C-alpha positions in Angstrom: 5.8 26.9 105.0 9.5 25.8 104.7 10.3 23.9 101.6 11.2 20.3 102.4 14.8 19.7 102.1 16.4 17.1 99.9 17.0 15.1 103.3 13.2 15.3 104.2 12.4 14.0 100.5 15.0 11.4 100.8 13.3 10.1 103.9 9.9 10.2 102.5 11.3 8.2 99.6 12.8 5.4 101.7 9.3 5.3 103.9 7.8 4.5 100.3 10.3 2.1 99.0 11.2 0.5 101.9 9.1 0.7 105.1 11.0 0.4 108.5 14.3 1.2 107.1 16.1 4.0 108.1 18.1 6.5 105.9 21.1 6.4 107.6 23.1 8.8 105.4 22.7 10.5 101.6 25.9 11.2 99.7 26.5 12.6 96.1 27.8 10.1 93.8 30.6 11.8 91.5 31.0 11.5 87.7 27.7 12.3 86.8 27.5 15.2 84.1 24.2 15.6 82.9 22.1 14.3 86.1 22.7 14.2 89.9 22.7 11.2 91.4 22.9 10.2 95.1 23.4 7.2 97.1 20.9 6.6 99.9 22.5 4.2 102.4 19.6 2.4 104.5 19.6 0.5 107.6 16.8 -2.4 107.5 17.3 -4.4 110.8 17.9 -8.0 110.4 17.8 -7.5 106.7 21.1 -5.7 106.8 22.4 -2.4 105.1 21.2 -1.3 101.8 22.1 1.2 99.4 19.8 2.9 96.8 20.8 5.2 94.1 18.5 8.5 93.2 19.1 9.6 89.6 17.5 13.0 89.0 17.9 14.5 85.4 19.2 18.0 84.6 17.3 21.0 83.1 19.4 20.0 79.8 18.2 16.6 79.6 14.4 17.5 80.5 14.4 20.3 77.7 16.0 18.0 74.9 13.6 14.9 75.9 10.6 15.7 78.6 10.1 11.9 79.1 13.8 11.5 79.8 13.3 9.5 83.0 10.7 7.5 81.9 12.5 6.1 78.9 15.6 5.4 80.7 13.7 3.8 83.6 12.3 1.7 80.6 15.6 0.9 78.7 17.0 -0.3 82.1 14.0 -2.5 82.6 14.7 -3.8 79.0 18.7 -4.5 79.3 18.2 -6.0 82.9 16.0 -8.4 81.6 18.3 -9.1 78.8 20.9 -9.8 81.1 23.0 -6.6 80.6 24.9 -5.8 83.5 22.8 -2.5 84.3 21.8 -0.9 87.8 18.6 -2.6 88.7 15.9 -0.5 88.0 13.5 -0.3 91.2 11.1 3.0 90.9 10.0 5.6 88.7 8.4 8.5 90.1 6.5 11.1 87.9 4.1 12.0 90.8 5.8 15.5 91.9 4.9 14.6 95.4 8.6 13.4 96.3 10.3 15.8 94.3 9.5 18.7 91.2 10.9 16.9 88.6 10.8 12.9 87.9 13.1 11.0 88.9 14.3 7.2 89.0 15.2 5.2 91.9 17.9 2.0 91.0 20.2 -0.4 92.5 23.7 0.3 93.5 26.6 -1.1 91.8 29.7 -1.5 93.7 32.6 -0.4 90.9 34.4 2.4 89.4 35.4 3.6 86.0 38.9 2.3 85.1 40.4 5.5 83.1 43.9 4.2 83.3 42.8 1.0 81.6 44.4 -1.3 84.2 43.8 -5.0 82.9 44.8 -3.8 79.4 43.4 -6.1 76.3 41.3 -7.9 78.7 39.0 -4.8 79.5 38.8 -3.8 76.0 37.3 -7.1 75.0 34.9 -7.4 77.6 33.8 -3.6 76.8 33.5 -4.6 73.2 31.8 -7.8 74.2 29.4 -5.9 75.9 28.5 -3.6 73.8 27.9 -6.2 70.8 25.6 -7.6 73.5 23.6 -4.4 73.6 23.3 -3.9 70.1 21.9 -7.7 69.8 18.7 -5.9 71.3 17.0 -5.1 68.0 15.1 -2.0 67.6 11.4 -3.2 67.3 8.3 -2.4 68.9 9.6 -3.1 72.2 11.8 0.1 71.9 9.5 2.1 69.8 9.5 5.0 72.9 12.9 5.4 72.0 13.9 8.4 69.8 16.1 7.3 66.5 19.2 8.3 65.8 19.1 11.1 63.6 20.8 9.6 60.3 21.9 13.3 59.2 24.6 15.6 60.9 21.9 18.2 61.6 21.8 22.0 61.1 25.1 23.5 60.4 25.9 26.3 62.9 26.4 29.7 62.3 29.9 29.9 63.9 32.1 26.3 63.0 34.8 25.0 65.1 37.7 25.7 62.6 40.5 24.3 65.5 38.6 20.7 64.9 38.0 21.1 61.2 34.4 20.9 61.9 33.3 22.8 58.2 35.7 20.0 56.8 33.6 17.2 58.6 30.2 18.6 57.8 31.0 19.1 54.2 32.1 15.4 53.8 29.1 14.4 55.6 27.1 16.5 53.2 28.6 14.9 50.2 28.3 11.6 51.4 24.7 11.9 52.8 24.0 8.8 55.2 24.9 5.1 54.1 23.5 3.7 50.9 23.3 0.5 53.4 22.1 0.8 56.9 22.5 -1.9 59.3 19.2 -3.5 61.2 18.0 -0.9 63.9 19.2 -1.9 67.5 19.3 -0.5 70.7 22.1 2.0 71.0 23.8 3.2 74.4 24.5 6.9 73.1 27.2 7.5 75.4 29.2 4.2 75.5 33.0 5.7 77.0 34.9 4.6 79.9 33.4 7.1 82.3 30.0 5.0 82.1 31.9 1.5 82.3 32.0 0.4 86.1 34.7 -2.1 86.9 34.9 -4.7 90.1 37.5 -6.9 90.4 38.7 -6.8 86.8 35.2 -7.9 85.8 32.5 -5.1 83.7 30.1 -4.8 86.5 27.7 -2.3 85.0 27.1 0.2 82.1 25.2 3.1 83.5 24.0 6.5 82.0 21.3 5.5 79.9 19.6 9.0 79.3 20.9 9.5 75.7 19.9 5.9 74.6 18.4 5.7 71.0 17.5 3.2 68.3 19.7 3.0 65.2 22.6 1.5 63.2 25.0 0.2 65.4 27.7 1.6 64.0 26.6 4.9 65.2 27.4 3.7 68.6 30.7 1.8 67.7 32.1 5.5 65.9 31.3 7.0 69.1 33.3 4.4 71.4 36.2 4.3 69.0 36.8 7.8 69.5 36.2 7.8 73.2 38.4 4.8 73.6 41.0 6.7 71.4 40.8 9.6 73.6 41.1 7.7 76.7 43.5 5.1 75.8 44.8 5.6 72.2 45.2 4.5 69.0 45.7 0.4 70.2 42.9 0.4 72.4 40.5 2.0 70.0 41.7 -0.5 67.1 41.5 -3.7 69.8 38.0 -2.5 70.7 37.0 -2.2 67.1 38.5 -5.7 66.2 36.5 -7.8 69.2 33.5 -6.0 68.2 33.5 -7.0 64.9 34.5 -10.4 65.5 31.2 -10.9 67.5 28.9 -9.3 65.4 27.8 -9.5 61.5 27.3 -6.1 60.5 27.7 -4.1 56.9 30.6 -2.2 57.7 30.8 0.0 54.7 29.1 3.1 56.5 32.2 3.3 59.7 33.8 6.2 58.2 30.6 7.9 58.0 29.8 7.2 61.8 33.2 8.1 62.8 33.0 11.6 61.2 29.4 11.9 62.9 31.1 11.2 66.0 34.2 13.6 65.5 31.3 16.5 65.4 30.4 15.6 68.9 33.5 17.6 70.5 33.0 20.5 67.9 32.6 23.6 69.7 32.6 21.8 73.1 35.9 20.7 73.9 37.0 23.4 75.7 34.5 23.2 78.0 34.8 19.9 79.0 37.2 20.9 82.0 40.4 19.4 80.6 43.9 20.8 81.2 45.8 22.0 78.5 47.9 19.4 77.8 45.4 16.7 77.6 42.9 18.9 75.3 46.1 19.6 73.3 46.6 15.6 72.8 42.9 15.3 72.3 43.0 17.5 69.6 46.0 15.6 67.9 44.1 12.8 68.1 40.7 13.9 67.1 42.5 15.3 63.8 44.1 11.9 62.9 40.6 10.1 63.5 39.0 12.6 61.3 41.8 12.2 58.6 41.5 8.4 58.3 37.9 8.5 58.4 38.1 11.0 55.1 40.4 8.8 53.6 38.2 5.9 54.0 34.8 7.3 52.6 33.9 5.4 49.7 34.1 6.9 46.5 30.6 8.6 45.3 
């Protein structure tokens, strides 16, 4: 018996979701790093064309969190209900009848990442405001299904990334421990970087890719966003993002240096595998070194 192809599965999915609609074509969406994302273009007679998006998580995500599809679908429902611009969650399938692994279906958002920061400060301000809105969702019982963002830096690897100063970063984090004053736990996106922000006509149309969502101190998300905006757009954009976010929230900022250093660990041991050209990788290493130096200098005395 012949195994069903992706097209066969997608046609069965369309029959289930939109009886009477026809699958016109399927196309892989670019940009997905940890998941396979496919747009399904449907013809629905008098209702006009419709596009749905099928999101299938990769092996690594499923190993790290066997419930990743269920968790992401639930987070999308909560965020969508709170007015956060996210793709509308339409279906979670864990039956194994349409696909061997769980997947989710969401609405299509017409937009694209802006990796050149067209619009400048206006877009940075929108990105900061949206991050603040996400963190306004408290990490209470509604989000009890999500993992907690780890308060420590995790196990020290046998081989350290000396080129990015991993040993120095980990030594500082071990000495500092986690911040003595933690902010109330909130919903964290977990990977708030420019590639996960879709823009249309100068407005932030959607925040996508929620598979790394956690509950924890909002500054954990802020530290990561600061480093990502530094890499993408430079120091001024990072500082503008921070200032705008800070103006919209009432957090205790004494732990920012700690969370900056936690964010600085993410590229360690991984940067060379991110597919950067030689010049971009060199520039990012220089920016990372400066980011780490500032955070080390800002750690409170213990």
